[in-house]
C-alpha positions, 0 to 999 in steps of 0.5 A: 853838464848833467846826463841827459837822464837827468834831464829826462827827470828834470822834464818830467818834473816840470809844472805845466801850471808854472809853463802856462804862467810863463806863456801868459806873462810872455803873451802869444796869439798865431797871427797866421804870417807863415814866418814859421814855416818858410825859408828866410828868403826865396826869390822866385817860383822855381827856389832860386833865391834873390841873394844866394841860397835861401836858408831851408826850413828845419824843424825836427820830426820824429819818426812816429810824426813822420808816420802820423804825417803821412797818414793825414795826407792819406785822410785829406782830399787835399792831397791827390796821394799819400805822402810816402817818407821822402815826401814828408821827412828828410834827414837832418842835414847837419853833418852831411857832406857833398860826396861824389854822388850827392850827400854823404855821411851820418846824422841824427833825426829827421827834419820836415820835407821843404820844397824848391824855396826851402818852405815846409811841404805842409806849408799853404798861402791864401792870397791875402798872404795868411798861412796855414798847414796843410796837415794842421791836427797832425803836425808835429810838436815842434810846430804844435810849440812854436815860438817857444821852447824850455830851458832845463835846471838853467839860471841863465840871463835869456842871453845866451849864457845857459851853462847851467841849464839844458836848453831843448831844440830850438824853433827857427828864429832868435830867442828873443824873451825868457820867463822862468823855464820858458823861452820865446823866439822871434815871432810877431805873434808874441806879446798879445793876449792868450787865453787861460785855457790856450796858454795851458794847452801849449804849455802842456804840449810843451812839456810833452815836447821835452820829454819827448826830445830827451827820450829820443836823445837817450835812444839814439844814443843807446841804439847807435852803431857806426854805419860803414856804409856810402851815402846818408844814414839817419840814426833815429831812436828806432836805430840806423835808416836810409833816407827813406825811412827804411832800416840800414841793412848790415848796420855795424 
């Protein structure tokens, strides 16, 4: 497995024209079904699932994107207040466990906050069932690029055999198609015509996301120091933080 620095160099070398070609070949148009913004199941308005607990929506969000989301809520008349950090983001659940006084452990990076049903807190649904993002212009890169992700330097067959390459963080949904470095994930909008301009814009965002994910991963690795404290600690590219986004005092 090659280093993160080598992967970053490969991400920076991605040709957006090639990415746009791949996106055009696969095809995509958002149908506003909302599937990428919602938990898998939810049985009631209070969040109780019909068949067990719902699987919450999990999408990576970078620290600066959290702040941008906060600013967007302050500037949007649809929100009655500016969201604080916890309203916009939550600790990535991986690596955490339930302790005597609640969640404990160290985790890396942030996920978009979710509501009682496990849906993205910024998701809204109209009476006709079409979905919309209430902070669309400020949505994170992982949302801007759904349903696509990038595989770097890999010759995999698209069936999960990607040992020769690095696959970056995936959006929700299983992989269903592969064209060059572009992998497509489950989405009812796949296979639809997309204009060249839209494909190029999506390709540019996809390259930006690939670069940002690796820059974040390298910074997290370089900044990491074990935190000998109770509760939840989140390590991101800016250092160790508490769940409310404030720096962790006395991290060791």
